[in-house]
N, C-alpha and C positions, 0 to 999 in steps of 0.2 A: 343452116341445118339445125334442126331442133336437137337440143341436148336431152339425154335421158333425165327423168325427174329425180332420180337418186341412183346411187351405185347399184347396178343390177347384179343380183347374186345368181348367176347361171354359169355352169361349166359344161360347154359342149364337149362331146366325146369324139375321139379320133380326129378326122380331117374336117370336122364341122366348124362353122363360123357363125356367130350371131351378129347381125347388123341392125342399126337403127336407120331406117330409110329416110332420105332427104325429104324435105317438104316439097309438095307439088307447086309448080308455078301457078299463081293466081291471075296473072295478066299476060297477054301476048306481047311480042316485041312492039306491036303497033299500039298498045295501050288498052286493048279490049279486055274487060274483066271476064274471066271464065267461071261458069257455075261449077259446083262440085262434080256434077255428072260428066262434064266435059274434060276434066283434068286427067291427064295420063299419070299413072304411078311412075315416079322417077326410078331410074335404073342406077342410081347413085346412093351411097350410104356410108355411114361411119361404122367401123368395126368396134363392137362393144366387148366381145369375148371370143377367144379362139381355143380350139381343142389342142391336145398335146402332140398331134401329128398323126400320120398314117404309117402303118406297118408294111414294110416291103415283104416280098416272098421269102427272103432269107431270115426274116425275123427282126431286122433292124428297124428302128423308128426314125422317120424322117420328119423334122419339125416343119411347121407351116411357114410360108414365106410372108404372110401378112401378120400384123400385130395389132393390138388394141390401139385405137386412135387413128388408124389409117383410113383414108377416104378411098373407096373403091367403086368400080363400075361392074355391074353383074348382069347376067342374062335376064331377059324380061320375065320369063316364066319360071325362074329358078327358086328353089327353096320352099319352105313352109312358113306361113305367117303365124306368129304366136303372140299372145298378150300376157304380159307380166305386170301386174298392178295397172297403172295407167299407160304403160309403154307398149306400143305395138312394134314388134320386132320381127326380123326375118332370120330363119335358121336355114343355112345352106351349106353345101360342100365347098371346099376351097376351089375345086375344079370349075364351079359355076361362076367364079370371079374372073372377069375378063382383063382388068387392068387396075392399077393403083393411080391415084391422082396426086 
């Protein structure tokens, strides 16, 4: 997994999470080299920043279950792609995260 080029200065709000997507596989299990157009975007990434949690109906704040540095699996069409400097990141809600690894 590619590491961010520098400490990313972003603070997501509420239940939002910022991820650095894992690198796409460049070869198949059989050793065939894939061109860029044939690579699927991975559904795995590393958490770069987390919001401070979501607010329940009674006004109490619930902290997020993921933390910076966690490796997670997320929905394939989840979130918004953003670019900060040279880093391509994904901004999504915690509910779009399916599992931690």
